[in-house]
N, C-alpha and C positions, 0 to 999 in steps of 0.2 A: 419507459415500460420495463417491468420486471418479468423474468421468465415465468413466474407463477401466474401471469396474466395471459399466457399464450396457450393456444390449443392447436393441435396438429394441422387441421385444414387451413386455418387462418394464418398460421406461421409459414407454411409452405407457400401460400399465396403472397404473403408479405415479402418473402425472400425474392420471389420472382418479380414483383411489381415495384418494390421500394429499395432493394439492395440495402438492407439495414446494417448498422454497425453493431456487432456484439461486443459487449464489455465483459472481460473476465477479471474480476478483482482477485488479487492474491495477497494474503496477509501472513500472520504467524501466530504461534501460541507460545508466549514467553513472558517472563517477569517484566513488570513495569513499576518497580518500587513497591512500597507498602500501600499505596493509595489508589492505584489503577488496576483494573482486572487484567488477567493474563491474555484476554482476548482483544486488548486495546487496538493493536494493529489491524486486525480483521474488522473490528467494529468501525474504525475510522474509514478504512478504504471502502467498505460496503456502503457507508453513508454517502461518501463522495461520489461513488459510482451511481447511486440512486439519484442524487441531485443532478448529476451531469446528464443522465438519461432523461430527466424531466425538462431539462433546459434545451436539449438538442433533439430535433426531430429524427425519428427512426433509429434511435439508440435503444438497445435492449440489454439489460443487465442479467447476466447469468449468475448462478450461485457462486459465492466466494469460495476460493480454495483457502481453508483456514489454517493450514499448516505450511510452515516455511522453513528456512534454513537459519537456525538460531543457536548453533552450537557454541558461538562465542560467549553466550551468557552462562554456560556451565561454570561452577556448580549451582548457580541460581537457576530457578526452574525454567525449563523450556521443553517442549515436545517437538522435536525437529525431524524433518525428513532429509534424505540425502539430495545432493544436487542432481544425481541421476534420476531419482524418483520424481522430483519436481519437474525436471525436463521431460520425462516420459509422460507424466500426467498431462502437462500442457500440450505436448506434441500430439498425443492421442486425441485430446479434445479439439484442438484446432484442425487436425486432419479430418475428423468427422464433420466439423462445421463446413469445411470446404467441400467435402463430398456431398453435402446437402445443399450446396449452392451459396453459402454465405461468403461474400467477397471481402468484407471489411471486418477486421478483428482488432480490438484494442485490449491489451493486457495492462491493467492498472495495478501498479505495485504499491503495497503499503508497508513494506519492511526493507530496510537498507540491505540486510544480508541476502536478499533475493536478487538484487539488481544484476549482478554479474551473470548468473545463469539465465536470467530472463532475456538478457541481451543475446546470449548464445541461441536461445530458442528462436528469437526473431531472425537471426542470421540464417539459421537452418531452414526456417519456413520461407524466407525470401528466396533461397536457392531452390527449394522444393516446388514452390508454386509461383508461377509467373502470372501477373495480372491481378493479384490480390493486394489489398491495402493492409499492411501490418504495422503495428506500432506497439512499443513498450514504453510506458512512462511511469515515473515515480512521482506521486502527487506533491511532495514537498518541493520539487523543482518549480512549482507554479505559485510560489509565495515568496515575498521579499524577506520576511523575518528569518533569522537563523534558526535552523531546525534543532531538535533535541531528542532526548529519549526520556519519557515520563517527566519532562520538564514543563516549562511555561506553555509551549505550543501544544503538545499532546494533551496536557491536562486541561487546557482551555477548551480544546475541541471536544474532549470527552465530556466536559461539563455541559456543552451545548447539545450533546446527543444522547447522554446516558444519565441515569440516576444512581449509578454504581460507584461514583467517585467518592473516596473517603478523604476529604480535605484535611481533616484533623490529623491524619497520619502522613500528610505530605511533608517531605523534608528536602532541603537543598542538597544537591549532589555535586558532581564534578562541575566546576566552573573554569572555563579556559580563558576567560578575559584576562588580559595582562600577560599571558604566556607568550614566549617567542614563537615565531613561525616554525622553527625546527622542533620545539617541544610539542607544539600542537600536532605536527605531522607524526612525531613519534607516538604520541598518545593515540591518535587516530588509527595508526597502523596496528598498534598493540590491541586496541579494542575490537578489531575485526578478526583477530586470531582466535582459534578455539580455546575457550576458557579465558580469554583476554579481557573481556568487558569488566568483570568484577575487580580486576587488577587496577583499573583506572577509575572505576566508579563503584566503590564498595557497597553502597546501598542500592545499586541498580538504577540510579538516576543520573542522567547527564543533563544538567541545567537546574533551574530553580522553579519548582511548581507552586511555591507558596503564594505567589501573587496572581495565579491564574484565575480567570473569570469566564463565565458563560458568554458574556458580551464579546470578549476578545475571541472566544472560540467561534462564534457566529461570524465575526469579521474574517477570521482566517478561512473558514469554509467558503464564504462568499467569494473571497479573492481567488482561492484555488479553483473553484468551479467556474468562475468567470474566465480565468486565464486558460483553463483546460478546454472550455467550450470554444474559445477563439482559436486555439491550436487545432482542435478537431475539425473545425469548419474550414480551415485553410489547408 
């Protein structure tokens, strides 16, 4: 169920009778190479949240927070908010939900740069409210394939959910296969620093999107939602 399907009397009754889980998707607004829109992270996490809510009873998807922490992509395009701002937004939303009786909240992350601060939000909420069920998950942890940025995985998923992919402009970016463990760790660390991502992936792509397909995207989505549903049910 999406929040746009809810009306005040029914929602208040649902909170009391069913103890629903509210999903808050969090994305970002940042470059994804020349072939994917800057809304890619938000588009994907919104779709996954919607599919998860359809698969699990009494799950409600709230509007996606479309801005995240993407300073590492500068000077490539990003519109980022600070860690303090994101933490405040999520804290305010979750506190209001608890005040209205919502006991179960799932923050679904769609951008790697958000992960650390979202973990801190969970820790704060765990301490502030006793008896509530809180969780913060990043969707790529629920798939076996190695994740990327505007590479095979993200491009395939976008082909499955969007008509905005420009495959003719898709180009291979940073490939880490064959590199030593130490070199991979060095590159990974550099890519998360402010302005570091373009230093390791000049065209803004981590991976190879050229072989991406809609069919693979549907497989990834099915796997992610299936594993997320199992996690949520336990």
